[in-house]
C-alpha positions as CSV (number, residue, x, y, z in Angstrom):
1,M,203.3,215.7,50.5
2,K,204.5,214.8,47.1
3,K,208.1,215.0,48.3
4,I,207.4,212.6,51.2
5,V,205.7,210.1,48.9
6,A,208.6,210.3,46.4
7,F,211.1,209.8,49.2
8,S,209.2,206.8,50.6
9,A,209.1,205.2,47.2
10,M,212.8,205.7,46.7
11,A,213.6,204.2,50.1
12,F,211.5,201.2,49.1
13,L,213.2,200.8,45.8
14,A,216.6,201.1,47.4
15,G,215.8,198.1,49.6
16,C,218.0,195.1,49.3
17,F,216.8,191.5,49.2
18,T,218.6,188.3,50.1
19,V,218.9,186.0,47.1
20,K,220.9,183.2,48.8
21,E,222.5,182.7,52.2
22,T,224.3,179.9,53.9
23,E,222.1,178.0,56.4
24,F,223.3,178.3,60.0
25,P,224.6,175.0,61.3
26,Q,222.5,173.1,63.8
27,T,224.5,171.9,66.9
28,V,223.6,170.1,70.1
29,V,225.5,170.7,73.4
30,T,225.8,167.6,75.6
31,A,224.7,168.2,79.1
32,L,226.7,166.8,82.1
33,P,224.7,164.5,84.3
34,K,223.7,166.2,87.5
35,D,225.5,163.7,89.7
36,R,228.9,164.5,88.1
37,N,231.2,167.5,88.7
38,V,233.6,168.5,86.0
39,S,235.3,171.9,85.9
40,V,236.7,173.6,82.8
41,K,238.5,176.8,82.0
42,I,237.4,178.2,78.7
43,Q,240.0,180.4,77.0
44,G,240.9,181.8,73.6
45,F,238.0,182.6,71.2
46,A,239.9,185.9,70.5
47,A,238.4,188.2,67.8
48,T,238.4,191.8,66.8
49,V,235.7,194.0,65.2
50,T,236.1,197.2,63.2
51,D,234.1,200.2,64.0
52,Y,234.0,203.4,61.9
53,M,234.1,206.7,63.6
54,S,233.0,209.9,61.9
55,V,235.7,212.6,62.0
56,Y,234.6,216.1,61.0
57,S,237.0,218.8,59.7
58,Y,236.7,222.3,58.4
59,D,238.6,224.0,55.6
60,T,238.7,227.5,54.2
61,V,238.2,227.7,50.5
62,W,238.1,230.5,47.9
63,V,234.7,230.9,46.1
64,R,235.1,232.5,42.7
65,G,233.0,235.5,41.8
66,R,230.1,235.1,39.4
67,P,227.8,237.3,37.4
68,R,224.8,238.8,39.1
69,G,222.0,240.2,37.1
70,R,222.6,241.8,33.7
71,Y,225.6,244.0,34.6
72,G,226.4,243.1,38.2
73,W,229.1,240.8,39.6
74,T,229.3,239.0,42.9
75,P,232.9,239.3,44.1
76,G,234.9,236.2,45.2
77,H,235.2,235.5,48.9
78,Y,236.5,233.0,51.4
79,A,234.1,230.5,52.9
80,T,234.4,227.7,55.5
81,V,233.2,224.3,54.5
82,S,232.9,221.1,56.5
83,S,233.8,217.6,55.5
84,S,233.7,214.2,57.2
85,T,235.7,211.0,56.9
86,Y,235.2,207.6,58.4
87,V,238.2,206.4,60.4
88,P,238.3,202.6,61.1
89,Q,238.9,201.6,64.7
90,V,239.8,198.0,65.6
91,R,238.8,196.7,69.0
92,A,238.9,193.3,70.7
93,T,235.7,191.6,71.6
94,E,234.9,188.8,74.1
95,F,231.5,188.0,72.7
96,F,232.5,184.6,71.4
97,L,234.4,183.7,74.6
98,E,231.4,184.6,76.7
99,R,229.1,182.6,74.4
100,A,231.4,179.6,74.9
101,R,231.4,180.0,78.7
102,T,227.7,180.3,78.8
103,S,227.3,177.2,76.7
104,A,229.5,175.2,79.1
105,E,227.7,176.6,82.2
106,E,224.3,175.8,80.8
107,A,225.5,172.2,80.1
108,G,226.4,171.8,83.8
109,F,230.1,172.4,83.8
110,V,231.9,174.5,86.4
111,T,233.8,177.4,84.7
112,Q,235.0,179.4,87.7
113,A,237.0,176.8,89.6
114,Q,240.5,177.9,90.9
115,Q,242.0,174.6,89.7
116,P,239.9,173.4,86.8
117,D,240.0,169.8,85.6
118,Y,240.4,170.7,82.0
119,L,241.5,173.6,79.8
120,V,239.5,174.3,76.6
121,D,241.4,176.6,74.2
122,V,240.2,177.8,70.8
123,T,242.0,179.8,68.2
124,F,240.3,181.5,65.3
125,S,241.9,182.3,61.9
126,G,240.6,184.2,58.9
127,P,239.1,185.5,56.8
128,F,240.0,183.4,53.7
129,V,238.7,184.1,50.2
130,A,239.9,181.9,47.3
131,D,240.8,183.5,44.0
132,S,238.0,181.6,42.3
133,E,235.5,183.1,44.8
134,K,236.8,186.6,44.1
135,G,236.1,186.0,40.4
136,V,232.5,185.0,41.2
137,Q,232.1,188.1,43.2
138,A,233.2,190.3,40.3
139,L,230.8,188.4,37.9
140,W,227.9,189.0,40.2
141,L,228.6,192.8,40.1
142,L,229.2,193.0,36.4
143,L,226.4,190.7,35.2
144,S,223.8,192.4,37.5
145,V,224.9,195.9,36.3
146,L,226.0,196.7,39.9
147,T,222.5,195.8,41.4
148,A,223.7,192.6,43.1
149,D,226.5,191.7,45.5
150,Y,227.9,188.2,46.2
151,S,230.1,187.9,49.3
152,V,231.9,184.9,50.7
153,E,234.3,184.3,53.6
154,T,235.8,181.3,55.3
155,W,237.0,181.2,58.9
156,T,238.7,178.4,60.7
157,A,239.0,177.3,64.3
158,K,241.3,175.0,66.2
159,I,240.3,173.5,69.5
160,K,242.6,171.9,72.1
161,I,241.5,170.3,75.3
162,Y,244.2,169.7,78.0
163,D,244.1,167.6,81.2
164,N,245.0,170.4,83.6
165,K,246.5,168.0,86.1
166,T,249.0,166.4,83.7
167,G,249.2,169.1,81.0
168,K,248.5,166.4,78.4
169,L,246.6,167.3,75.2
170,V,243.6,164.9,75.2
171,F,241.5,166.3,72.3
172,H,242.1,168.5,69.3
173,R,240.3,169.2,66.1
174,D,240.3,171.7,63.2
175,Y,237.2,173.3,61.8
176,S,236.3,175.3,58.8
177,Q,233.2,177.5,58.3
178,R,232.2,179.1,55.0
179,Y,229.6,181.7,54.7
180,E,228.2,183.1,51.4
181,V,225.4,185.6,50.8
182,A,224.0,187.2,47.7
183,V,221.8,190.3,47.8
184,W,220.0,192.2,45.1
185,G,218.2,195.5,44.8
186,P,216.9,197.6,41.9
187,L,219.2,200.6,42.4
188,P,222.8,200.1,41.2
189,I,225.4,200.4,44.0
190,L,222.9,201.8,46.5
191,S,220.9,198.7,46.9
192,P,223.8,196.3,47.6
193,A,225.4,198.9,49.9
194,G,222.2,199.0,51.9
195,S,222.4,195.4,53.0
196,S,223.6,194.5,56.5
197,K,224.5,190.9,55.7
198,N,227.5,191.5,53.4
199,T,229.6,193.7,55.6
200,A,232.9,192.4,57.0
201,N,231.7,192.5,60.6
202,A,228.5,190.7,59.8
203,M,230.2,187.9,57.9
204,Q,232.9,187.4,60.5
205,S,230.3,187.4,63.3
206,W,228.2,184.8,61.5
207,C,231.2,182.5,60.9
208,L,232.7,182.8,64.4
209,T,229.3,182.3,66.1
210,A,228.8,179.1,64.1
211,L,232.3,177.9,64.9
212,T,231.9,178.7,68.6
213,D,228.7,176.6,68.7
214,R,230.3,173.7,66.8
215,V,233.5,173.5,68.9
216,M,231.5,173.7,72.1
217,A,229.2,170.9,70.9
218,D,232.2,168.7,70.4
219,A,234.0,169.8,73.5
220,T,231.0,169.0,75.8
221,A,230.4,165.7,74.1
222,Y,234.0,164.7,74.6
223,L,234.2,165.8,78.2
224,V,230.9,164.1,79.1
225,N,232.1,160.8,77.7
226,N,235.8,161.0,78.7
227,A,236.2,163.2,81.8
228,K,237.3,161.4,84.9
Protein backbone atom coordinates (compact mmCIF):
# COMPACT_ATOMS: atom_id res chain seq x y z
CA MET A 1 0.00 0.00 0.00
CA LYS A 2 2.84 2.38 0.84
CA LYS A 3 4.39 1.77 -2.57
CA ILE A 4 1.10 2.63 -4.30
CA VAL A 5 0.77 5.87 -2.34
CA ALA A 6 4.39 6.80 -3.06
CA PHE A 7 3.94 6.09 -6.77
CA SER A 8 0.75 8.17 -6.91
CA ALA A 9 2.48 11.07 -5.18
CA MET A 10 5.40 10.87 -7.60
CA ALA A 11 3.05 10.84 -10.58
CA PHE A 12 1.30 13.94 -9.24
CA LEU A 13 4.56 15.75 -8.66
CA ALA A 14 5.77 14.84 -12.14
CA GLY A 15 2.75 16.56 -13.65
CA CYS A 16 3.37 19.51 -15.94
CA PHE A 17 1.40 22.75 -15.85
CA THR A 18 0.88 25.27 -18.64
CA VAL A 19 2.32 28.65 -17.68
CA LYS A 20 1.51 30.51 -20.92
CA GLU A 21 0.06 29.57 -24.28
CA THR A 22 -0.93 31.42 -27.45
CA GLU A 23 -4.67 31.95 -27.70
CA PHE A 24 -6.27 30.19 -30.66
CA PRO A 25 -7.42 32.72 -33.29
CA GLN A 26 -11.15 33.33 -33.66
CA THR A 27 -12.42 33.10 -37.24
CA VAL A 28 -15.78 33.33 -39.00
CA VAL A 29 -16.63 31.40 -42.16
CA THR A 30 -18.96 33.33 -44.49
CA ALA A 31 -21.94 31.27 -45.61
CA LEU A 32 -23.11 31.30 -49.21
CA PRO A 33 -26.74 32.45 -49.63
CA LYS A 34 -29.03 29.49 -50.25
CA ASP A 35 -30.21 30.87 -53.60
CA ARG A 36 -26.65 30.83 -55.00
CA ASN A 37 -24.62 27.92 -56.35
CA VAL A 38 -20.82 28.20 -56.37
CA SER A 39 -18.54 25.18 -56.74
CA VAL A 40 -14.94 25.06 -55.59
CA LYS A 41 -12.13 22.55 -55.61
CA ILE A 42 -10.10 22.59 -52.42
CA GLN A 43 -6.52 21.40 -52.90
CA GLY A 44 -3.14 21.60 -51.21
CA PHE A 45 -3.06 21.81 -47.40
CA ALA A 46 -0.33 19.14 -47.53
CA ALA A 47 1.36 18.24 -44.25
CA THR A 48 3.30 15.40 -42.68
CA VAL A 49 3.43 14.09 -39.13
CA THR A 50 6.13 12.05 -37.41
CA ASP A 51 5.27 8.90 -35.52
CA TYR A 52 7.76 6.95 -33.39
CA MET A 53 7.71 3.17 -33.62
CA SER A 54 9.33 1.01 -30.97
CA VAL A 55 11.88 -1.44 -32.39
CA TYR A 56 13.06 -4.19 -30.07
CA SER A 57 16.36 -6.04 -30.43
CA TYR A 58 18.22 -8.71 -28.50
CA ASP A 59 21.95 -8.97 -27.82
CA THR A 60 24.14 -11.58 -26.18
CA VAL A 61 26.50 -10.15 -23.60
CA TRP A 62 29.12 -11.60 -21.26
CA VAL A 63 28.32 -11.27 -17.56
CA ARG A 64 31.42 -11.23 -15.40
CA GLY A 65 31.74 -13.57 -12.47
CA ARG A 66 31.35 -12.27 -8.93
CA PRO A 67 32.03 -13.43 -5.38
CA ARG A 68 29.40 -15.62 -3.72
CA GLY A 69 29.48 -16.02 -0.01
CA ARG A 70 32.78 -16.04 1.85
CA TYR A 71 34.78 -18.36 -0.36
CA GLY A 72 32.56 -19.11 -3.35
CA TRP A 73 32.54 -17.59 -6.81
CA THR A 74 29.81 -17.31 -9.41
CA PRO A 75 31.38 -18.00 -12.81
CA GLY A 76 30.88 -15.67 -15.72
CA HIS A 77 28.29 -16.55 -18.33
CA TYR A 78 26.59 -15.33 -21.46
CA ALA A 79 23.15 -13.74 -21.16
CA THR A 80 20.59 -12.40 -23.61
CA VAL A 81 19.35 -8.88 -22.97
CA SER A 82 16.72 -6.87 -24.81
CA SER A 83 16.80 -3.23 -25.80
CA SER A 84 14.41 -0.89 -27.56
CA THR A 85 14.83 2.16 -29.75
CA TYR A 86 12.34 4.58 -31.24
CA VAL A 87 12.45 4.93 -35.01
CA PRO A 88 10.78 8.03 -36.49
CA GLN A 89 8.33 7.44 -39.32
CA VAL A 90 7.08 10.36 -41.40
CA ARG A 91 3.66 10.03 -43.02
CA ALA A 92 1.41 12.35 -44.97
CA THR A 93 -1.86 13.53 -43.47
CA GLU A 94 -4.98 14.92 -45.13
CA PHE A 95 -6.42 16.18 -41.86
CA PHE A 96 -6.12 19.86 -42.79
CA LEU A 97 -7.38 19.31 -46.35
CA GLU A 98 -10.47 17.55 -45.00
CA ARG A 99 -10.97 20.30 -42.43
CA ALA A 100 -10.89 22.90 -45.22
CA ARG A 101 -13.34 20.92 -47.37
CA THR A 102 -15.73 20.48 -44.49
CA SER A 103 -15.56 24.21 -43.77
CA ALA A 104 -16.45 25.02 -47.39
CA GLU A 105 -19.26 22.47 -47.53
CA GLU A 106 -20.82 23.68 -44.29
CA ALA A 107 -20.73 27.21 -45.72
CA GLY A 108 -22.85 26.05 -48.67
CA PHE A 109 -20.21 25.59 -51.38
CA VAL A 110 -20.17 22.57 -53.69
CA THR A 111 -16.83 20.75 -53.40
CA GLN A 112 -17.40 17.67 -55.58
CA ALA A 113 -18.32 19.23 -58.94
CA GLN A 114 -16.64 17.80 -62.05
CA GLN A 115 -15.96 21.29 -63.40
CA PRO A 116 -15.70 23.62 -60.38
CA ASP A 117 -16.03 27.37 -60.76
CA TYR A 118 -12.96 28.11 -58.63
CA LEU A 119 -9.80 26.41 -57.41
CA VAL A 120 -8.62 27.12 -53.87
CA ASP A 121 -4.99 26.08 -53.36
CA VAL A 122 -3.09 26.41 -50.07
CA THR A 123 0.59 25.68 -49.36
CA PHE A 124 2.10 25.37 -45.89
CA SER A 125 5.73 26.10 -44.96
CA GLY A 126 7.60 25.70 -41.69
CA PRO A 127 8.48 25.38 -38.95
CA PHE A 128 10.51 28.55 -38.43
CA VAL A 129 12.29 29.44 -35.17
CA ALA A 130 14.33 32.66 -34.92
CA ASP A 131 17.76 32.64 -33.28
CA SER A 132 16.49 35.01 -30.59
CA GLU A 133 13.67 32.56 -29.79
CA LYS A 134 16.17 29.72 -29.48
CA GLY A 135 18.04 31.85 -26.93
CA VAL A 136 14.86 32.37 -24.91
CA GLN A 137 14.24 28.62 -24.95
CA ALA A 138 17.69 27.98 -23.51
CA LEU A 139 17.21 30.61 -20.80
CA TRP A 140 13.93 29.04 -19.67
CA LEU A 141 15.66 25.70 -19.21
CA LEU A 142 18.71 27.09 -17.42
CA LEU A 143 16.98 29.58 -15.15
CA SER A 144 14.33 27.07 -14.13
CA VAL A 145 16.99 24.42 -13.41
CA LEU A 146 15.45 22.16 -16.08
CA THR A 147 11.95 22.25 -14.56
CA ALA A 148 10.41 24.44 -17.29
CA ASP A 149 10.29 24.36 -21.05
CA TYR A 150 9.52 27.18 -23.47
CA SER A 151 8.72 26.19 -27.04
CA VAL A 152 7.84 28.33 -30.03
CA GLU A 153 7.24 27.73 -33.74
CA THR A 154 5.99 29.77 -36.67
CA TRP A 155 4.29 28.31 -39.75
CA THR A 156 3.17 30.12 -42.88
CA ALA A 157 0.50 29.57 -45.49
CA LYS A 158 -0.08 30.92 -48.98
CA ILE A 159 -3.55 30.86 -50.50
CA LYS A 160 -4.31 31.24 -54.20
CA ILE A 161 -7.80 31.27 -55.70
CA TYR A 162 -8.14 30.74 -59.45
CA ASP A 163 -11.07 31.26 -61.77
CA ASN A 164 -11.23 27.74 -63.17
CA LYS A 165 -12.80 28.84 -66.46
CA THR A 166 -10.08 31.34 -67.36
CA GLY A 167 -7.19 30.11 -65.18
CA LYS A 168 -6.75 33.63 -63.83
CA LEU A 169 -5.46 34.17 -60.30
CA VAL A 170 -8.19 36.22 -58.64
CA PHE A 171 -7.09 36.19 -54.99
CA HIS A 172 -3.89 35.51 -53.08
CA ARG A 173 -2.59 36.21 -49.59
CA ASP A 174 0.24 35.16 -47.25
CA TYR A 175 -0.30 34.21 -43.63
CA SER A 176 1.95 33.67 -40.65
CA GLN A 177 0.97 31.86 -37.46
CA ARG A 178 3.15 31.81 -34.36
CA TYR A 179 2.59 29.49 -31.42
CA GLU A 180 4.36 29.61 -28.09
CA VAL A 181 3.86 27.57 -24.96
CA ALA A 182 5.63 27.46 -21.62
CA VAL A 183 5.19 24.54 -19.25
CA TRP A 184 6.53 23.90 -15.77
CA GLY A 185 6.69 21.04 -13.29
CA PRO A 186 8.57 20.36 -10.05
CA LEU A 187 10.71 17.50 -11.35
CA PRO A 188 13.68 18.51 -13.53
CA ILE A 189 13.53 17.12 -17.08
CA LEU A 190 10.71 14.67 -16.23
CA SER A 191 8.01 17.30 -15.79
CA PRO A 192 8.61 19.24 -19.03
CA ALA A 193 8.98 15.96 -20.91
CA GLY A 194 5.57 14.89 -19.68
CA SER A 195 3.74 17.73 -21.43
CA SER A 196 1.77 17.02 -24.60
CA LYS A 197 1.73 20.65 -25.72
CA ASN A 198 5.42 21.19 -26.49
CA THR A 199 5.96 18.29 -28.88
CA ALA A 200 6.74 18.94 -32.55
CA ASN A 201 3.53 17.27 -33.74
CA ALA A 202 1.38 19.18 -31.26
CA MET A 203 2.81 22.60 -32.15
CA GLN A 204 2.59 21.91 -35.89
CA SER A 205 -1.01 20.73 -35.56
CA TRP A 206 -1.95 23.85 -33.58
CA CYS A 207 -0.40 26.21 -36.17
CA LEU A 208 -1.75 24.44 -39.24
CA THR A 209 -5.24 24.12 -37.77
CA ALA A 210 -5.24 27.85 -37.04
CA LEU A 211 -3.94 28.64 -40.53
CA THR A 212 -6.56 26.39 -42.14
CA ASP A 213 -9.36 28.19 -40.31
CA ARG A 214 -7.94 31.61 -41.17
CA VAL A 215 -7.47 30.97 -44.89
CA MET A 216 -10.92 29.39 -45.24
CA ALA A 217 -12.52 32.36 -43.49
CA ASP A 218 -10.93 34.69 -46.04
CA ALA A 219 -11.60 32.36 -48.98
CA THR A 220 -15.32 32.04 -48.23
CA ALA A 221 -15.64 35.78 -47.65
CA TYR A 222 -13.99 36.52 -50.99
CA LEU A 223 -16.07 34.01 -52.93
CA VAL A 224 -19.37 35.11 -51.41
CA ASN A 225 -18.63 38.71 -52.35
CA ASN A 226 -16.99 38.17 -55.74
CA ALA A 227 -18.03 34.84 -57.24
CA LYS A 228 -20.08 35.21 -60.41
